[in-house]
The first five atom37 places (N, CA, C, CB, O) and aatype in JSON, in Angstrom:
{
  "aatype": [20, 20, 20, 20, 20, 20, 20, 20, 20, 20, 20, 20, 20, 20, 20, 20, 20, 20, 20, 20, 20, 20, 20, 20, 20, 20, 20, 20, 20, 20, 20, 20, 20, 20, 20, 20, 20, 20, 20, 20, 20, 20, 20, 20, 20, 20, 20, 20, 20, 20, 20, 20, 20, 20, 20, 20, 20, 20, 20, 20, 20, 20, 20, 20, 20, 20, 20, 20, 20, 20, 20, 20, 20, 20, 20, 20, 20, 20, 20, 20, 20, 20, 20, 20, 20, 20, 20, 20, 20, 20, 20, 20, 20, 20, 20, 20, 20, 20, 20, 20, 20, 20, 20, 20, 20, 20, 20, 20, 20, 20, 20, 20, 20, 20, 20, 20, 20, 20, 20, 20, 20, 20, 20, 20, 20, 20, 20, 20, 20, 20, 20, 20, 20, 20, 20, 20, 20],
  "atom_mask": [
    [1, 1, 1, 1, 1],
    [1, 1, 1, 1, 1],
    [1, 1, 1, 1, 1],
    [1, 1, 1, 1, 1],
    [1, 1, 1, 1, 1],
    [1, 1, 1, 1, 1],
    [1, 1, 1, 1, 1],
    [1, 1, 1, 1, 1],
    [1, 1, 1, 1, 1],
    [1, 1, 1, 1, 1],
    [1, 1, 1, 1, 1],
    [1, 1, 1, 1, 1],
    [1, 1, 1, 1, 1],
    [1, 1, 1, 1, 1],
    [1, 1, 1, 1, 1],
    [1, 1, 1, 1, 1],
    [1, 1, 1, 1, 1],
    [1, 1, 1, 1, 1],
    [1, 1, 1, 1, 1],
    [1, 1, 1, 1, 1],
    [1, 1, 1, 1, 1],
    [1, 1, 1, 1, 1],
    [1, 1, 1, 1, 1],
    [1, 1, 1, 1, 1],
    [1, 1, 1, 1, 1],
    [1, 1, 1, 1, 1],
    [1, 1, 1, 1, 1],
    [1, 1, 1, 1, 1],
    [1, 1, 1, 1, 1],
    [1, 1, 1, 1, 1],
    [1, 1, 1, 1, 1],
    [1, 1, 1, 1, 1],
    [1, 1, 1, 1, 1],
    [1, 1, 1, 1, 1],
    [1, 1, 1, 1, 1],
    [1, 1, 1, 1, 1],
    [1, 1, 1, 1, 1],
    [1, 1, 1, 1, 1],
    [1, 1, 1, 1, 1],
    [1, 1, 1, 1, 1],
    [1, 1, 1, 1, 1],
    [1, 1, 1, 1, 1],
    [1, 1, 1, 1, 1],
    [1, 1, 1, 1, 1],
    [1, 1, 1, 1, 1],
    [1, 1, 1, 1, 1],
    [1, 1, 1, 1, 1],
    [1, 1, 1, 1, 1],
    [1, 1, 1, 1, 1],
    [1, 1, 1, 1, 1],
    [1, 1, 1, 1, 1],
    [1, 1, 1, 1, 1],
    [1, 1, 1, 1, 1],
    [1, 1, 1, 1, 1],
    [1, 1, 1, 1, 1],
    [1, 1, 1, 1, 1],
    [1, 1, 1, 1, 1],
    [1, 1, 1, 1, 1],
    [1, 1, 1, 1, 1],
    [1, 1, 1, 1, 1],
    [1, 1, 1, 1, 1],
    [1, 1, 1, 1, 1],
    [1, 1, 1, 1, 1],
    [1, 1, 1, 1, 1],
    [1, 1, 1, 1, 1],
    [1, 1, 1, 1, 1],
    [1, 1, 1, 1, 1],
    [1, 1, 1, 1, 1],
    [1, 1, 1, 1, 1],
    [1, 1, 1, 1, 1],
    [1, 1, 1, 1, 1],
    [1, 1, 1, 1, 1],
    [1, 1, 1, 1, 1],
    [1, 1, 1, 1, 1],
    [1, 1, 1, 1, 1],
    [1, 1, 1, 1, 1],
    [1, 1, 1, 1, 1],
    [1, 1, 1, 1, 1],
    [1, 1, 1, 1, 1],
    [1, 1, 1, 1, 1],
    [1, 1, 1, 1, 1],
    [1, 1, 1, 1, 1],
    [1, 1, 1, 1, 1],
    [1, 1, 1, 1, 1],
    [1, 1, 1, 1, 1],
    [1, 1, 1, 1, 1],
    [1, 1, 1, 1, 1],
    [1, 1, 1, 1, 1],
    [1, 1, 1, 1, 1],
    [1, 1, 1, 1, 1],
    [1, 1, 1, 1, 1],
    [1, 1, 1, 1, 1],
    [1, 1, 1, 1, 1],
    [1, 1, 1, 1, 1],
    [1, 1, 1, 1, 1],
    [1, 1, 1, 1, 1],
    [1, 1, 1, 1, 1],
    [1, 1, 1, 1, 1],
    [1, 1, 1, 1, 1],
    [1, 1, 1, 1, 1],
    [1, 1, 1, 1, 1],
    [1, 1, 1, 1, 1],
    [1, 1, 1, 1, 1],
    [1, 1, 1, 1, 1],
    [1, 1, 1, 1, 1],
    [1, 1, 1, 1, 1],
    [1, 1, 1, 1, 1],
    [1, 1, 1, 1, 1],
    [1, 1, 1, 1, 1],
    [1, 1, 1, 1, 1],
    [1, 1, 1, 1, 1],
    [1, 1, 1, 1, 1],
    [1, 1, 1, 1, 1],
    [1, 1, 1, 1, 1],
    [1, 1, 1, 1, 1],
    [1, 1, 1, 1, 1],
    [1, 1, 1, 1, 1],
    [1, 1, 1, 1, 1],
    [1, 1, 1, 1, 1],
    [1, 1, 1, 1, 1],
    [1, 1, 1, 1, 1],
    [1, 1, 1, 1, 1],
    [1, 1, 1, 1, 1],
    [1, 1, 1, 1, 1],
    [1, 1, 1, 1, 1],
    [1, 1, 1, 1, 1],
    [1, 1, 1, 1, 1],
    [1, 1, 1, 1, 1],
    [1, 1, 1, 1, 1],
    [1, 1, 1, 1, 1],
    [1, 1, 1, 1, 1],
    [1, 1, 1, 1, 1],
    [1, 1, 1, 1, 1],
    [1, 1, 1, 1, 1],
    [1, 1, 1, 1, 1],
    [1, 1, 1, 1, 1],
    [1, 1, 1, 1, 1]
  ],
  "atom_positions": [
    [[173.82, 100.49, 75.41], [172.6, 99.85, 75.77], [172.75, 98.36, 75.97], [171.58, 100.12, 74.75], [172.03, 97.77, 76.78]],
    [[173.63, 97.78, 75.3], [173.84, 96.36, 75.42], [174.21, 95.94, 76.83], [174.91, 95.93, 74.47], [173.61, 94.98, 77.33]],
    [[175.13, 96.58, 77.5], [175.52, 96.13, 78.83], [174.36, 96.13, 79.82], [176.64, 97.0, 79.35], [174.39, 95.29, 80.72]],
    [[173.39, 96.96, 79.74], [172.28, 97.01, 80.69], [171.22, 95.96, 80.34], [171.66, 98.41, 80.71], [170.58, 95.41, 81.23]],
    [[171.04, 95.69, 79.09], [170.0, 94.79, 78.67], [170.28, 93.34, 79.09], [169.84, 94.86, 77.17], [169.37, 92.64, 79.56]],
    [[171.49, 92.88, 78.94], [171.84, 91.49, 79.24], [171.67, 91.19, 80.74], [173.3, 91.19, 78.8], [171.02, 90.2, 81.07]],
    [[172.21, 91.99, 81.66], [171.99, 91.67, 83.08], [170.51, 91.7, 83.47], [172.77, 92.66, 83.95], [170.06, 90.89, 84.28]],
    [[169.75, 92.63, 82.9], [168.32, 92.69, 83.22], [167.6, 91.46, 82.69], [167.69, 93.96, 82.64], [166.73, 90.91, 83.37]],
    [[167.93, 91.03, 81.51], [167.31, 89.85, 80.92], [167.66, 88.61, 81.73], [167.75, 89.68, 79.44], [166.8, 87.76, 81.99]],
    [[168.92, 88.49, 82.14], [169.35, 87.35, 82.94], [168.65, 87.34, 84.3], [170.88, 87.37, 83.14], [168.21, 86.28, 84.76]],
    [[168.54, 88.48, 84.94], [167.88, 88.57, 86.24], [166.41, 88.18, 86.11], [168.0, 90.0, 86.81], [165.89, 87.48, 86.98]],
    [[165.75, 88.61, 85.06], [164.35, 88.28, 84.85], [164.18, 86.79, 84.64], [163.79, 89.04, 83.66], [163.26, 86.18, 85.2]],
    [[165.06, 86.19, 83.84], [164.99, 84.75, 83.59], [165.24, 83.96, 84.89], [166.02, 84.34, 82.51], [164.55, 82.98, 85.16]],
    [[166.23, 84.38, 85.68], [166.53, 83.68, 86.94], [165.38, 83.77, 87.92], [167.8, 84.26, 87.57], [165.02, 82.78, 88.56]],
    [[164.8, 84.95, 88.04], [163.66, 85.11, 88.94], [162.48, 84.25, 88.5], [163.25, 86.57, 89.02], [161.8, 83.65, 89.33]],
    [[162.24, 84.21, 87.23], [161.14, 83.41, 86.71], [161.39, 81.93, 86.96], [160.94, 83.68, 85.21], [160.47, 81.19, 87.31]],
    [[162.62, 81.49, 86.78], [162.96, 80.08, 86.98], [162.89, 79.7, 88.46], [164.36, 79.78, 86.42], [162.43, 78.6, 88.79]],
    [[163.33, 80.57, 89.34], [163.32, 80.27, 90.78], [161.91, 80.24, 91.36], [164.15, 81.3, 91.53], [161.65, 79.52, 92.32]],
    [[161.03, 81.0, 90.81], [159.68, 81.06, 91.39], [158.78, 79.94, 90.89], [159.05, 82.4, 91.07], [157.66, 79.79, 91.38]],
    [[159.23, 79.16, 89.95], [158.41, 78.09, 89.39], [159.06, 76.73, 89.66], [158.21, 78.29, 87.86], [160.21, 76.5, 89.3]],
    [[158.31, 75.84, 90.3], [158.74, 74.45, 90.46], [157.7, 73.63, 89.72], [158.86, 74.02, 91.99], [156.5, 73.83, 89.9]],
    [[158.15, 72.71, 88.89], [157.17, 71.94, 88.13], [156.13, 71.3, 89.05], [157.87, 70.87, 87.29], [156.49, 70.57, 89.97]],
    [[154.87, 71.58, 88.81], [153.79, 71.0, 89.59], [153.59, 71.62, 90.95], [154.03, 69.56, 89.75], [152.7, 71.19, 91.69]],
    [[154.38, 72.62, 91.32], [154.29, 73.18, 92.67], [152.95, 73.87, 92.92], [155.42, 74.16, 92.91], [152.41, 73.79, 94.02]],
    [[152.41, 74.53, 91.93], [151.13, 75.2, 92.12], [150.03, 74.17, 92.38], [150.78, 76.05, 90.89], [149.16, 74.41, 93.21]],
    [[150.07, 73.05, 91.68], [149.07, 72.0, 91.89], [149.23, 71.38, 93.28], [149.19, 70.92, 90.8], [148.23, 71.14, 93.96]],
    [[150.46, 71.12, 93.71], [150.7, 70.5, 95.01], [150.23, 71.41, 96.14], [152.18, 70.16, 95.19], [149.62, 70.96, 97.1]],
    [[150.53, 72.71, 96.01], [150.11, 73.65, 97.04], [148.59, 73.72, 97.1], [150.71, 75.04, 96.77], [148.01, 73.76, 98.18]],
    [[147.95, 73.74, 95.96], [146.49, 73.8, 95.92], [145.88, 72.54, 96.52], [146.0, 73.99, 94.46], [144.9, 72.62, 97.26]],
    [[146.46, 71.36, 96.23], [145.95, 70.11, 96.79], [146.14, 70.07, 98.3], [146.64, 68.91, 96.14], [145.24, 69.65, 99.03]],
    [[147.33, 70.51, 98.79], [147.58, 70.53, 100.23], [146.6, 71.46, 100.93], [149.03, 70.97, 100.53], [146.09, 71.13, 102.01]],
    [[146.33, 72.62, 100.34], [145.39, 73.56, 100.95], [143.99, 72.98, 100.99], [145.39, 74.89, 100.18], [143.27, 73.15, 101.98]],
    [[143.59, 72.28, 99.93], [142.27, 71.65, 99.9], [142.18, 70.55, 100.95], [141.98, 71.09, 98.51], [141.18, 70.45, 101.66]],
    [[143.22, 69.72, 101.05], [143.22, 68.63, 102.03], [143.16, 69.19, 103.44], [144.47, 67.74, 101.85], [142.45, 68.65, 104.29]],
    [[143.89, 70.24, 103.72], [143.89, 70.85, 105.05], [142.53, 71.44, 105.38], [144.97, 71.93, 105.16], [142.06, 71.33, 106.51]],
    [[141.89, 72.06, 104.4], [140.58, 72.65, 104.68], [139.53, 71.56, 104.88], [140.16, 73.59, 103.53], [138.56, 71.76, 105.62]],
    [[139.71, 70.4, 104.22], [138.78, 69.29, 104.42], [138.88, 68.74, 105.84], [139.07, 68.17, 103.41], [137.89, 68.24, 106.38]],
    [[140.06, 68.84, 106.46], [140.27, 68.3, 107.79], [140.04, 69.32, 108.89], [141.66, 67.75, 107.9], [140.09, 68.97, 110.07]],
    [[139.8, 70.54, 108.55], [139.61, 71.58, 109.56], [138.35, 71.28, 110.37], [139.51, 72.98, 108.9], [137.34, 70.84, 109.84]],
    [[138.44, 71.54, 111.69], [137.27, 71.35, 112.55], [137.23, 72.48, 113.55], [137.3, 69.97, 113.27], [138.27, 72.99, 113.97]],
    [[136.04, 72.88, 113.94], [135.92, 73.96, 114.9], [136.58, 73.58, 116.23], [134.45, 74.32, 115.12], [136.63, 72.4, 116.59]],
    [[137.07, 74.57, 116.93], [137.75, 74.33, 118.2], [136.85, 73.61, 119.2], [138.24, 75.64, 118.8], [137.32, 72.76, 119.95]],
    [[135.58, 73.94, 119.22], [134.65, 73.3, 120.16], [134.52, 71.81, 119.86], [133.26, 73.98, 120.09], [134.46, 70.99, 120.78]],
    [[134.48, 71.46, 118.58], [134.39, 70.05, 118.2], [135.68, 69.32, 118.58], [134.11, 69.9, 116.68], [135.63, 68.18, 119.06]],
    [[136.81, 69.96, 118.38], [138.1, 69.37, 118.76], [138.16, 69.14, 120.26], [139.27, 70.28, 118.31], [138.6, 68.08, 120.71]],
    [[137.72, 70.1, 121.04], [137.73, 69.98, 122.5], [136.8, 68.86, 122.95], [137.31, 71.32, 123.17], [137.12, 68.12, 123.88]],
    [[135.65, 68.73, 122.3], [134.7, 67.66, 122.66], [135.3, 66.29, 122.38], [133.38, 67.84, 121.89], [135.14, 65.36, 123.17]],
    [[135.99, 66.15, 121.25], [136.63, 64.88, 120.93], [137.73, 64.56, 121.93], [137.21, 64.92, 119.51], [137.86, 63.41, 122.35]],
    [[138.5, 65.55, 122.32], [139.58, 65.33, 123.29], [139.01, 64.92, 124.64], [140.43, 66.6, 123.45], [139.55, 64.02, 125.29]],
    [[137.92, 65.55, 125.06], [137.3, 65.21, 126.35], [136.72, 63.79, 126.3], [136.19, 66.22, 126.69], [136.85, 63.05, 127.28]],
    [[136.1, 63.41, 125.21], [135.54, 62.07, 125.08], [136.64, 61.02, 125.11], [134.73, 61.94, 123.79], [136.48, 59.97, 125.73]],
    [[137.75, 61.3, 124.45], [138.87, 60.37, 124.44], [139.46, 60.21, 125.85], [139.95, 60.85, 123.47], [139.78, 59.1, 126.27]],
    [[139.59, 61.32, 126.56], [140.13, 61.28, 127.93], [139.19, 60.5, 128.84], [140.33, 62.71, 128.47], [139.65, 59.69, 129.65]],
    [[137.89, 60.73, 128.72], [136.91, 60.03, 129.55], [136.95, 58.53, 129.28], [135.5, 60.57, 129.3], [136.88, 57.73, 130.22]],
    [[137.06, 58.14, 128.03], [137.12, 56.72, 127.68], [138.38, 56.08, 128.24], [137.07, 56.54, 126.16], [138.33, 54.96, 128.75]],
    [[139.5, 56.77, 128.16], [140.76, 56.25, 128.7], [140.67, 56.09, 130.2], [141.92, 57.18, 128.33], [141.1, 55.07, 130.74]],
    [[140.12, 57.09, 130.89], [139.98, 57.01, 132.34], [139.02, 55.89, 132.73], [139.5, 58.35, 132.91], [139.25, 55.2, 133.72]],
    [[137.96, 55.72, 131.99], [136.98, 54.66, 132.3], [137.63, 53.29, 132.18], [135.76, 54.75, 131.37], [137.39, 52.41, 133.01]],
    [[138.45, 53.11, 131.16], [139.12, 51.83, 131.0], [140.1, 51.59, 132.14], [139.85, 51.76, 129.65], [140.2, 50.48, 132.66]],
    [[140.82, 52.63, 132.53], [141.8, 52.5, 133.6], [141.14, 52.28, 134.94], [142.69, 53.72, 133.66], [141.69, 51.61, 135.81]],
    [[139.95, 52.85, 135.13], [139.28, 52.78, 136.42], [138.3, 51.61, 136.55], [138.56, 54.04, 136.66], [137.71, 51.43, 137.61]],
    [[138.13, 50.82, 135.5], [137.22, 49.7, 135.57], [137.73, 48.72, 136.62], [137.07, 49.01, 134.19], [138.88, 48.28, 136.56]],
    [[136.88, 48.38, 137.58], [137.27, 47.47, 138.65], [137.5, 46.07, 138.09], [136.2, 47.43, 139.75], [136.72, 45.57, 137.28]],
    [[138.59, 45.46, 138.53], [138.92, 44.11, 138.12], [138.9, 43.24, 139.36], [140.3, 44.05, 137.4], [139.37, 43.65, 140.42]],
    [[138.36, 42.04, 139.23], [138.28, 41.13, 140.35], [139.4, 40.1, 140.24], [136.9, 40.44, 140.4], [139.7, 39.61, 139.15]],
    [[140.01, 39.77, 141.37], [141.09, 38.8, 141.39], [141.09, 38.1, 142.75], [142.47, 39.48, 141.12], [140.37, 38.49, 143.67]],
    [[141.9, 37.07, 142.84], [142.05, 36.37, 144.12], [143.52, 36.07, 144.35], [141.21, 35.06, 144.14], [144.33, 36.03, 143.42]],
    [[143.86, 35.86, 145.63], [145.24, 35.58, 145.99], [145.29, 34.91, 147.35], [146.08, 36.88, 145.99], [144.28, 34.82, 148.05]],
    [[146.46, 34.45, 147.71], [146.72, 33.9, 149.04], [147.81, 34.74, 149.66], [147.14, 32.38, 148.98], [148.67, 35.29, 148.97]],
    [[147.76, 34.84, 150.98], [148.77, 35.65, 151.63], [148.74, 35.5, 153.14], [148.61, 37.08, 151.26], [148.06, 34.64, 153.69]],
    [[149.49, 36.38, 153.79], [149.59, 36.4, 155.24], [149.2, 37.78, 155.73], [151.03, 36.02, 155.72], [149.65, 38.79, 155.18]],
    [[148.37, 37.83, 156.76], [147.96, 39.11, 157.34], [149.18, 39.7, 158.06], [146.74, 38.93, 158.33], [149.72, 39.09, 158.98]],
    [[149.59, 40.87, 157.65], [150.71, 41.56, 158.27], [150.23, 42.44, 159.41], [151.47, 42.4, 157.24], [150.83, 42.49, 160.49]],
    [[149.12, 43.15, 159.16], [148.56, 44.02, 160.2], [147.1, 44.29, 159.91], [149.36, 45.35, 160.3], [146.61, 44.1, 158.79]],
    [[146.41, 44.75, 160.95], [145.0, 45.08, 160.87], [144.84, 46.47, 161.46], [144.11, 44.02, 161.62], [145.3, 46.74, 162.56]],
    [[144.17, 47.36, 160.73], [143.94, 48.72, 161.21], [142.45, 49.03, 161.11], [144.78, 49.76, 160.41], [141.97, 49.48, 160.08]],
    [[141.74, 48.77, 162.21], [140.29, 48.97, 162.22], [139.93, 50.43, 161.99], [139.69, 48.48, 163.54], [138.95, 50.74, 161.31]],
    [[140.71, 51.34, 162.57], [140.44, 52.77, 162.42], [140.51, 53.23, 160.97], [141.42, 53.58, 163.24], [139.7, 54.05, 160.54]],
    [[141.45, 52.7, 160.22], [141.61, 53.08, 158.82], [140.79, 52.18, 157.89], [143.08, 53.02, 158.42], [140.67, 52.45, 156.7]],
    [[140.23, 51.09, 158.46], [139.45, 50.17, 157.63], [140.32, 49.41, 156.64], [138.39, 50.91, 156.88], [139.92, 49.2, 155.5]],
    [[141.54, 48.98, 157.11], [142.48, 48.31, 156.21], [143.07, 47.06, 156.83], [143.59, 49.25, 155.81], [143.28, 46.97, 158.04]],
    [[143.33, 46.1, 155.95], [144.08, 44.91, 156.3], [145.31, 44.92, 155.4], [143.23, 43.57, 156.13], [145.19, 45.02, 154.18]],
    [[146.49, 44.82, 155.99], [147.72, 44.76, 155.19], [148.09, 43.3, 155.02], [148.89, 45.57, 155.87], [148.22, 42.56, 155.99]],
    [[148.25, 42.91, 153.76], [148.53, 41.52, 153.42], [149.82, 41.41, 152.62], [147.37, 40.92, 152.64], [150.08, 42.21, 151.72]],
    [[150.62, 40.41, 152.95], [151.77, 40.03, 152.12], [151.24, 38.91, 151.24], [153.06, 39.59, 152.99], [151.02, 37.8, 151.73]],
    [[151.04, 39.17, 149.97], [150.42, 38.18, 149.1], [151.35, 37.73, 147.99], [149.15, 38.75, 148.49], [152.33, 38.4, 147.66]],
    [[151.02, 36.59, 147.42], [151.77, 36.07, 146.29], [151.39, 36.81, 145.02], [151.52, 34.56, 146.12], [150.6, 37.76, 145.06]],
    [[151.95, 36.38, 143.88], [151.63, 37.03, 142.6], [150.14, 36.93, 142.29], [152.45, 36.4, 141.46], [149.48, 35.95, 142.63]],
    [[149.63, 37.97, 141.63], [148.23, 37.98, 141.19], [148.26, 38.0, 139.67], [147.42, 39.22, 141.79], [148.3, 39.05, 139.04]],
    [[148.23, 36.8, 139.1], [148.36, 36.67, 137.64], [147.28, 37.4, 136.88], [148.34, 35.22, 137.25], [147.54, 37.97, 135.81]],
    [[146.05, 37.41, 137.4], [144.93, 38.06, 136.71], [145.18, 39.54, 136.47], [143.65, 37.87, 137.51], [144.65, 40.12, 135.53]],
    [[145.99, 40.17, 137.33], [146.27, 41.6, 137.2], [147.71, 41.88, 136.78], [145.98, 42.3, 138.5], [148.08, 43.03, 136.57]],
    [[148.51, 40.84, 136.67], [149.91, 41.02, 136.33], [150.73, 41.59, 137.48], [150.02, 41.92, 135.13], [151.77, 42.21, 137.25]],
    [[150.27, 41.38, 138.72], [150.97, 41.91, 139.9], [151.98, 40.89, 140.4], [149.97, 42.26, 141.02], [151.71, 39.69, 140.39]],
    [[153.14, 41.35, 140.82], [154.1, 40.46, 141.47], [153.7, 40.28, 142.94], [155.55, 41.01, 141.35], [152.79, 40.96, 143.43]],
    [[154.38, 39.38, 143.63], [154.16, 39.24, 145.07], [154.55, 40.55, 145.74], [154.98, 38.03, 145.66], [155.54, 41.17, 145.36]],
    [[153.76, 40.99, 146.73], [154.05, 42.25, 147.43], [153.27, 42.31, 148.73], [153.71, 43.46, 146.53], [152.43, 41.46, 149.01]],
    [[153.56, 43.33, 149.51], [152.8, 43.62, 150.72], [152.08, 44.92, 150.49], [153.73, 43.7, 151.99], [152.68, 45.93, 150.11]],
    [[150.76, 44.91, 150.72], [149.97, 46.11, 150.48], [148.73, 46.13, 151.35], [149.58, 46.21, 149.01], [148.29, 45.1, 151.86]],
    [[148.17, 47.32, 151.51], [146.96, 47.49, 152.28], [145.73, 47.37, 151.41], [146.96, 48.83, 152.98], [145.71, 47.86, 150.28]],
    [[144.7, 46.71, 151.93], [143.43, 46.54, 151.23], [142.33, 47.15, 152.09], [143.14, 45.04, 150.93], [142.35, 47.0, 153.31]],
    [[141.38, 47.83, 151.46], [140.2, 48.29, 152.19], [139.41, 47.06, 152.61], [139.32, 49.26, 151.31], [139.35, 46.07, 151.88]],
    [[138.81, 47.12, 153.81], [138.05, 45.98, 154.31], [136.92, 46.48, 155.2], [138.97, 45.0, 155.09], [136.98, 47.57, 155.77]],
    [[135.88, 45.67, 155.31], [134.74, 46.0, 156.17], [135.12, 45.68, 157.63], [133.45, 45.21, 155.74], [136.06, 44.92, 157.87]],
    [[134.41, 46.26, 158.58], [134.69, 45.93, 159.99], [134.57, 44.43, 160.27], [133.73, 46.71, 160.9], [135.33, 43.89, 161.07]],
    [[133.63, 43.75, 159.63], [133.47, 42.31, 159.81], [134.69, 41.55, 159.3], [132.2, 41.81, 159.1], [135.17, 40.62, 159.94]],
    [[135.21, 41.95, 158.14], [136.4, 41.31, 157.58], [137.6, 41.55, 158.49], [136.69, 41.83, 156.15], [138.4, 40.65, 158.72]],
    [[137.73, 42.76, 158.99], [138.85, 43.11, 159.87], [138.79, 42.27, 161.15], [138.83, 44.62, 160.21], [139.82, 41.8, 161.63]],
    [[137.6, 42.1, 161.68], [137.44, 41.33, 162.92], [137.69, 39.84, 162.72], [136.04, 41.53, 163.49], [137.96, 39.12, 163.68]],
    [[137.62, 39.36, 161.48], [137.75, 37.93, 161.22], [139.19, 37.45, 161.06], [136.98, 37.58, 159.99], [139.42, 36.24, 160.96]],
    [[140.16, 38.37, 161.04], [141.56, 37.97, 160.84], [142.46, 38.57, 161.92], [142.05, 38.41, 159.44], [142.08, 39.5, 162.63]],
    [[143.67, 38.02, 162.0], [144.65, 38.56, 162.94], [146.04, 38.46, 162.32], [144.59, 37.81, 164.31], [146.27, 37.59, 161.48]],
    [[146.96, 39.33, 162.72], [148.31, 39.3, 162.16], [148.95, 37.92, 162.29], [149.18, 40.35, 162.85], [148.82, 37.24, 163.31]],
    [[149.64, 37.53, 161.22], [150.32, 36.24, 161.17], [149.47, 35.14, 160.57], [150.74, 35.84, 162.54], [149.98, 34.05, 160.28]],
    [[148.2, 35.37, 160.37], [147.28, 34.36, 159.86], [147.41, 34.23, 158.34], [145.82, 34.72, 160.24], [147.51, 35.23, 157.63]],
    [[147.42, 32.99, 157.86], [147.42, 32.73, 156.41], [145.98, 32.79, 155.92], [148.08, 31.34, 156.07], [145.09, 32.21, 156.54]],
    [[145.76, 33.48, 154.81], [144.41, 33.66, 154.29], [144.37, 33.49, 152.77], [143.87, 35.03, 154.68], [145.38, 33.61, 152.08]],
    [[143.17, 33.22, 152.3], [142.86, 33.32, 150.87], [141.82, 34.42, 150.77], [142.33, 31.94, 150.26], [140.94, 34.53, 151.62]],
    [[141.93, 35.23, 149.73], [141.0, 36.35, 149.63], [140.71, 36.7, 148.19], [141.55, 37.56, 150.36], [141.49, 36.41, 147.29]],
    [[139.57, 37.33, 148.01], [139.18, 37.89, 146.72], [139.06, 39.39, 146.91], [137.83, 37.25, 146.19], [138.73, 39.86, 147.99]],
    [[139.32, 40.12, 145.85], [139.27, 41.58, 145.95], [138.99, 42.2, 144.59], [140.58, 42.12, 146.52], [139.12, 41.56, 143.55]],
    [[138.61, 43.46, 144.64], [138.49, 44.25, 143.42], [139.61, 45.28, 143.44], [137.07, 44.94, 143.3], [139.95, 45.83, 144.49]],
    [[140.17, 45.52, 142.28], [141.22, 46.53, 142.13], [140.71, 47.57, 141.16], [142.57, 45.9, 141.64], [140.34, 47.25, 140.03]],
    [[140.69, 48.81, 141.61], [140.22, 49.92, 140.78], [141.26, 51.01, 140.88], [138.8, 50.44, 141.22], [141.36, 51.71, 141.89]],
    [[142.04, 51.16, 139.83], [143.14, 52.12, 139.89], [144.14, 51.64, 140.94], [142.63, 53.56, 140.22], [144.61, 50.5, 140.89]],
    [[144.45, 52.5, 141.89], [145.4, 52.17, 142.95], [144.7, 51.72, 144.23], [146.29, 53.35, 143.24], [145.35, 51.62, 145.27]],
    [[143.39, 51.46, 144.17], [142.63, 51.07, 145.35], [142.18, 49.62, 145.22], [141.42, 52.0, 145.56], [141.57, 49.24, 144.22]],
    [[142.49, 48.82, 146.24], [142.05, 47.42, 146.25], [141.15, 47.22, 147.47], [143.28, 46.43, 146.29], [141.47, 47.66, 148.57]],
    [[140.02, 46.55, 147.25], [139.04, 46.32, 148.3], [138.74, 44.83, 148.41], [137.74, 47.12, 148.03], [138.4, 44.19, 147.41]],
    [[138.87, 44.29, 149.61], [138.59, 42.88, 149.83], [137.08, 42.65, 149.7], [139.1, 42.42, 151.23], [136.28, 43.38, 150.28]],
    [[136.71, 41.62, 148.94], [135.31, 41.25, 148.82], [135.0, 39.98, 149.61], [134.93, 41.06, 147.34], [133.86, 39.74, 149.99]],
    [[136.04, 39.16, 149.84], [135.9, 37.93, 150.63], [137.27, 37.55, 151.17], [135.29, 36.76, 149.78], [138.27, 37.64, 150.46]],
    [[137.31, 37.13, 152.42], [138.56, 36.69, 153.02], [138.26, 35.54, 153.96], [139.28, 37.86, 153.78], [137.28, 35.57, 154.7]],
    [[139.13, 34.52, 153.94], [138.95, 33.36, 154.81], [140.3, 32.76, 155.15], [138.04, 32.29, 154.14], [141.26, 32.9, 154.38]],
    [[140.39, 32.09, 156.29], [141.65, 31.46, 156.67], [142.04, 30.38, 155.65], [141.54, 30.86, 158.07], [141.17, 29.7, 155.11]],
    [[143.33, 30.23, 155.4], [143.81, 29.17, 154.52], [143.84, 27.87, 155.3], [145.22, 29.5, 153.94], [144.17, 27.87, 156.49]],
    [[143.51, 26.77, 154.65], [143.56, 25.47, 155.34], [144.99, 25.06, 155.65], [142.88, 24.4, 154.5], [145.21, 23.99, 156.24]]
  ]
}
């Protein structure tokens, strides 16, 4: 009987020791409580995500006004655009570049390629629209 009793006793002691970590029951209970405190319905989570996305898009799409000087590269009345090679636009952090700006028919008629101009515009996302343009002195 002795040979069977000792291995069984040792196995029982080892299993008991392995299944118990000091304070583990308390930690697991606290983690479960904390997780249940933070649980939120899927609909509420989706609403928060949509609100966050809308706020981010609104900030990105807010029109910013700036001014610059440049040279008219081309005029496209059909597309309603004036292409300008302009200097840096510090207000927007833009380097000097050549780009197309939306313009009214009156603005398009007031300039010609090669002309130096000063202009004001709004930038909204990737769209820039001239609000005022005049020849440079």
